[in-house]
N, C-alpha and C positions, 0 to 999 in steps of 0.2 A: 340051636337051629343048625342043621347040617345041610350040605348041598344035597339036593334031591328031595328034601322035605317039602311037603305042600304047605305053603304059607301064603298069606294075603300080601298084597303090595304094601299095605299099611304096616305090616310087621317088618318088612325089609327096609323101607325108607325111614329116615329119622323124622321126628315131629317137625323139625324146622324146615324140611324140604318137602314133606308130603302133604302138609295141611291136615294131618291127623289131629284129633282133639288136643287142645292145649289146656293147661291148668288155669283157672280163673284167679286173677289177683285183683282184689278190690282196689278201686282207685286207678286202675291201669286200663280203663276202657275208653280213655280219651281218643277220639278219632275213630272209634268203633261203636257209635251209639246204636247201630242196627243189629248188633250181635247180642244174643241172649245167652244166659247161662242155663245149662240143663240141671237136672236134679243131682248130678254127680259133681257139680262144681266145675264143670269144664265148659269152655267156649268152643263151639263147633268151628273147625277150620274152613277155609274157603272152598275146598274141594269135597268136603264131607257130603253135602247135599247131592252133588253130581255122582259121587260114588254110590250113595245109598239108592239113588234113582236107577242106577245101572245094576242094582242087585248085589253090590259088594257088601260084605260084612266088615264093619269097622272094628278093629282090634287095637286097644290101647297099647302103645309101646312103652317100655321102660327106657329111661334115658341112659342107663348104665348096662351095656351088654355084659353078659357073664363071661368070666375068663375062659370058660370051656368053649363058648361059641367063637370067641376070637381065635383060640387055638385051632378049632375046626376049620375056620376060614383060612387061617395061615397055612394049613396043610394042603389046601387045594391049589394046584398049579394054575398060573394065569391063563395058560392055554385052555384049560377046562372051563374056566369062568368066561372067557371070551367066546369060546365055542358054544357054551350053553346060552349065553345072551343072544348070539347070532341065531341059534335054533329057535329060541322063543320069538324073536322078531320075524323069522321066516314063517313060522307056524301061524302067527297072528296075521301076517300079510296074506298068506294063502287063504285063511278063513275069510278075510275081508275082500278077497278077489272072487269068492264064491267057489273055491276049490275044495272045501271041506266036504267029505262024503256025507256027513250027517247034517250039514247046513248048506246044501248047494244053492238055495235061493237067496242066501245072505250075500249082499254086495254093498260095500261101502268104500268106494274108490278114494275118497279123501283120506280115510284112515289108512288104507293100503298104501297110498302115496307117502304118508308120514312114516310108516313103518319101513318101507323100502328105502327111503332116504336115510333113515337112521341106520339101517343095515349096511347101506353103501358106505356110510361114514365109518362104521365099526370095522368092516372088512378092509376098506382102503387104509385106514390108520393101523390096523393090527397085522395086516399081511406081512410086512417086512419082518416082524418079530415072530410070527407064527411059522414061517417057512412055507415053501411051496407045497409040501406034502399035506399040510393042514389047511392052508389058505385056498388051494384049488377047489375043493368041494364047496367051500363057502362062496367063492366067486361064481361057481356053476349054479348054485342055488339062487344067488342074487340075480344072475343073468336070466334064469328061468322065470323068476318073479317079475323082472322088468318086462320080459316078453309077454307074460300073462297079463300084466297091467295094460300094455299097449293093445293087446287083443281084446280085453274087456272094455276098453274105452270106446265110447261112441264116436268121439272126436279125438283121435290119438294126437299126442303132443308131437311137435316137430322133432326131427332127429337131434339128439343131444339135449332135449328139454324134458324128457321123461324123468320119472323119479330116480334119483341117484345118478343120472347120466352126466351131471356136471362133474362128478367124482370118478366115474368109471369110463366115460366116453359113451358115444351113441351105441345102442344095441339094435341088432336086426337079426332076423332068422337067417340061418345058414342055408345053403342050397339044399341041404337034406331036409329042410323044414324045421329044424330045431333052433 
């Protein structure tokens, strides 16, 4: 797997953290009587039903990444990984705020709040190492999403209580309206 390849979340996360299907071990179902084994000898993970209902395709991961994929990841600078993660969070938050051109009617402010708070944490924690040149556009994008969230909310949060504002400080439009 290389950076930029289209993969599912199940391929990226390890079995132990993602809830992807686990191998069934006879006699080890104590405490899990409600879990059933499918025809492949696996026990569905706790998030599998949620992912399947959301339309996700579950892909079994191998426990041992290939040496090539580890080398590929090792070649990617941390700056690129952090920036890519931030862009994914920004894009997902924008979609959940109803800002996507192809899904303007879609709004899920609870999801948007979670994504914006995660983005604020990433940007705040990563900014000192990224440097001003790389952190400034991420901060601007974060601020734009925070303002869009405030605008989309029927009952806006108090100043300093919006998504990510505990980390970034309160946001408000400038005199120019931005």
